[in-house]
C-alpha positions in Angstrom: 86.0 228.7 -159.9 86.6 228.5 -156.2 83.9 229.7 -153.8 86.6 231.5 -151.7 87.1 233.8 -154.7 83.5 234.8 -154.9 82.5 238.2 -153.3 78.9 237.9 -152.2 78.4 241.6 -152.9 78.8 240.7 -156.6 75.7 238.5 -156.4 73.8 241.5 -155.0 75.0 243.6 -157.9 74.0 240.8 -160.3 70.5 240.6 -158.9 70.1 244.4 -159.1 71.2 244.4 -162.8 68.7 241.6 -163.5 65.9 243.6 -162.0 66.7 247.1 -163.3 68.6 246.3 -166.6 70.4 249.7 -166.1 73.8 250.3 -164.4 72.5 253.7 -163.0 69.2 252.3 -161.6 70.9 249.2 -160.3 73.5 251.3 -158.5 70.9 253.5 -156.9 68.9 250.4 -155.7 71.8 249.0 -153.7 73.4 252.3 -152.6 76.4 252.3 -154.9 77.8 254.9 -157.2 77.5 254.3 -160.9 81.3 253.7 -161.3 81.2 251.2 -158.4 78.4 249.3 -160.1 80.2 249.4 -163.4 83.2 247.9 -161.7 81.1 245.2 -160.1 79.7 244.2 -163.5 83.2 244.0 -164.8 84.3 241.7 -162.0 81.2 239.6 -162.6 82.1 239.2 -166.3 85.6 238.0 -165.3 84.2 235.7 -162.7 81.8 234.0 -165.0 83.8 234.5 -168.2 80.7 235.9 -169.9 79.4 239.4 -170.9 76.3 238.7 -168.7 74.6 242.1 -169.5 74.7 243.6 -173.0 73.6 247.2 -173.9 70.6 247.2 -176.3 67.9 249.7 -177.2 65.8 248.1 -174.4 68.5 248.4 -171.8 71.2 246.1 -170.4 69.8 242.8 -171.4 71.0 239.5 -169.8 72.9 237.0 -171.9 71.8 233.4 -172.0 74.3 232.6 -169.2 73.0 235.4 -167.1 69.5 234.2 -167.6 70.6 230.7 -166.4 72.1 232.2 -163.3 69.1 234.5 -162.5 67.0 232.1 -160.4 69.9 230.6 -158.4 71.4 234.0 -157.6 68.0 235.4 -156.6 67.6 232.4 -154.2 71.0 233.0 -152.7 70.5 236.7 -152.2 67.0 236.2 -150.8 68.3 233.5 -148.3 71.0 235.9 -147.1 68.5 238.7 -146.6 65.8 236.7 -144.9 67.6 233.8 -143.2 71.2 234.8 -142.5 71.3 238.5 -141.9 68.3 239.1 -139.7 68.6 238.5 -136.0 66.6 235.4 -135.1 63.3 236.3 -133.3 61.6 234.6 -130.5 57.8 234.6 -130.5 56.7 233.5 -127.0 53.1 233.1 -128.0 53.9 230.4 -130.6 57.2 229.1 -129.4 57.4 225.5 -128.0 60.6 225.6 -126.0 61.8 224.2 -122.6 63.8 226.6 -120.6 66.2 225.4 -117.9 67.2 227.5 -114.9 69.9 226.6 -112.3 68.6 227.6 -108.9 68.4 226.3 -105.3 65.1 225.0 -103.8 64.5 228.3 -102.0 64.6 230.2 -105.3 62.3 227.6 -106.9 59.6 228.6 -104.4 60.2 232.3 -104.8 60.5 232.5 -108.6 58.6 229.7 -110.2 55.0 230.6 -109.4 55.2 234.0 -110.9 57.2 232.9 -113.9 54.8 230.0 -114.6 51.8 232.3 -114.3 53.4 234.6 -116.9 54.2 231.6 -119.1 50.5 230.6 -119.1 49.6 233.9 -120.7 52.6 234.9 -122.7 54.2 231.6 -123.6 51.6 228.9 -123.3 53.6 226.2 -125.2 56.8 226.8 -123.3 58.0 224.7 -120.4 60.3 225.4 -117.5 62.5 223.1 -115.4 65.0 223.9 -112.6 68.3 222.3 -112.0 70.0 222.0 -108.6 73.8 221.5 -108.9 77.1 222.5 -107.4 78.4 225.9 -108.3 81.2 224.7 -110.6 78.6 222.6 -112.5 76.4 225.7 -112.9 79.1 227.4 -114.9 79.4 224.3 -117.2 75.6 224.2 -117.6 75.4 227.8 -118.8 78.4 227.5 -121.1 77.1 224.4 -122.7 73.5 225.6 -123.1 72.1 223.0 -120.8 70.6 225.9 -118.9 69.7 229.4 -120.0 70.1 231.2 -116.6 71.3 230.7 -113.1 69.5 232.6 -110.4 70.7 233.2 -106.8 73.7 234.1 -104.8 76.4 232.5 -107.0 79.8 234.3 -106.5 81.6 231.7 -108.6 79.9 233.0 -111.7 81.1 236.5 -111.2 84.0 236.0 -113.6 85.0 236.4 -117.3 82.7 234.8 -119.8 79.5 235.4 -117.8 77.0 238.3 -117.7 75.1 239.1 -114.5 72.2 241.3 -113.6 71.2 242.2 -110.0 67.6 241.4 -109.1 67.3 242.3 -105.4 69.0 242.3 -102.1 68.0 239.8 -99.4 68.7 239.9 -95.7 68.0 237.3 -92.9 65.2 237.2 -90.4 64.0 234.6 -87.8 60.9 232.5 -88.1 59.0 230.8 -85.3 55.5 229.3 -85.0 52.7 231.7 -84.3 52.1 230.4 -80.8 55.7 230.2 -79.7 55.6 230.1 -75.8 58.8 232.2 -75.3 59.5 234.4 -78.3 57.2 237.4 -78.7 57.4 240.3 -81.1 61.0 241.1 -80.2 64.0 238.8 -79.9 66.9 239.5 -77.7 70.4 238.0 -78.1 69.9 236.2 -74.8 66.7 234.6 -75.9 68.2 233.8 -79.3 71.1 232.0 -77.8 68.9 230.2 -75.3 66.6 228.9 -78.1 66.9 225.7 -80.0 67.6 226.2 -83.7 66.9 224.5 -87.0 69.8 225.3 -89.4 69.8 224.8 -93.2 73.2 224.2 -94.8 72.8 223.4 -98.5 75.7 221.4 -100.0 78.1 223.4 -102.1 76.6 226.8 -101.1 78.1 229.8 -99.4 76.9 230.0 -95.8 77.0 233.7 -95.2 74.9 233.7 -92.1 77.1 231.0 -90.4 80.2 233.0 -91.3 78.7 236.2 -89.9 77.7 234.5 -86.6 81.2 233.0 -86.2 82.8 236.4 -86.6 80.6 237.7 -83.8 81.3 234.6 -81.7 77.7 233.6 -81.7 77.2 229.9 -81.1 73.7 228.5 -81.5 72.2 225.3 -80.0 71.4 223.4 -83.2 68.8 220.7 -82.7 68.4 219.8 -86.4 70.5 220.4 -89.5 68.9 220.4 -92.9 70.1 220.5 -96.5 66.9 222.0 -98.0 65.1 225.2 -97.0 61.7 223.9 -97.8 61.9 221.2 -95.1 61.6 224.1 -92.5 57.9 224.8 -93.0 56.5 221.8 -91.2 59.4 221.6 -88.7 59.0 225.2 -87.5 55.2 225.1 -87.6 55.1 222.0 -85.4 57.9 222.9 -82.8 59.4 225.6 -80.7 62.5 225.8 -82.9 63.9 229.0 -84.4 65.3 229.3 -87.9 67.2 232.2 -89.3 66.5 232.3 -93.0 66.5 234.7 -96.0 63.6 237.2 -95.9 62.0 236.0 -99.1 61.7 232.5 -97.8 60.3 233.7 -94.5 57.6 235.6 -96.3 56.6 232.4 -98.2 56.5 230.4 -95.0 54.3 233.0 -93.4 51.9 232.8 -96.3 51.7 229.1 -96.3 51.9 228.1 -92.6 51.2 229.1 -89.0 54.5 231.0 -88.9 55.5 234.6 -88.1 58.6 236.6 -88.6 60.8 238.1 -85.9 63.7 240.4 -86.6 67.0 238.9 -85.4 68.9 240.6 -82.5 71.9 241.4 -84.8 72.6 243.0 -88.1 72.3 240.3 -90.6 74.5 239.9 -93.7 72.9 240.9 -97.0 72.8 238.7 -100.0 72.8 240.1 -103.6 70.6 237.9 -105.8 71.6 238.0 -109.5 70.7 236.2 -112.7 73.6 235.0 -114.7 74.1 233.8 -118.3 77.0 232.9 -120.5 78.3 235.2 -123.2 77.6 232.6 -125.9 73.9 233.3 -125.4 74.0 237.0 -124.8 72.2 237.8 -128.1 70.2 234.6 -128.3 66.6 235.8 -128.7 65.0 233.2 -126.4 67.6 233.9 -123.7 67.0 237.7 -124.0 63.3 237.2 -123.6 63.6 235.0 -120.5 66.0 237.1 -118.6 64.0 240.2 -119.5 61.0 238.5 -118.0 62.9 237.6 -114.8 64.1 241.2 -114.5 60.6 242.6 -114.9 59.1 240.2 -112.4 61.8 240.3 -109.7 64.1 243.3 -110.3 64.2 245.8 -107.5 
């Protein structure tokens, strides 16, 4: 006998016959017609070269061979029912899993505090780490399972093989220290151009603001160029520099430092922030739970 010749449905019929010892009742228990169950019993007899179930006054009694097969067949059928067929569940309260998210430093500050606060209550044994990497590497990390999600403005992931979900839309604003000697509640283009600027240009990232300013012919006097957004907080708080940054980062800076927001003297580009995941993990229970949490916490 070769396993490729075995129809697993026959094992279900075998288990039903063992339990009910009646073709009619066995057929009803698995949703088959009586002729279909009779045909299944016939195929089982050919497969095992044994009568298996013999009609007696007490019903269809198993032969010695059927009795030998009873426990192994029950184990196989039960394993299929409970371990193979059900979709795997993820129980955050008891799970001990480390999740990894690809995201830039600006998103770490925006997303992590609220996610970790939720983890503390809903998933106390789970951990979270963030990965910063070039955009092409983000795709590889999601495909390999090295990361569950990527969050941010990542146009390279808007392609086949990846799912995406929009979280919110971000625009740009200017931040200055609270006691800035020149810039008040409003900012004109003349004052903007006359000011000294701190500019953040993360490696391997789209610089939408720079592109928008170039199209308008706007050239700023850049005093300091940075590769990380979070370096801005002490620099802006302790100088008269101006920085033009995403609004969510500006709100964080205002909360943590002596900084205020001023609307820019031009219409800023908008950034669509999404979460991305690979199709390999679209139905993975842990991935479904994590991206559902992100959507609930940050979705517009």
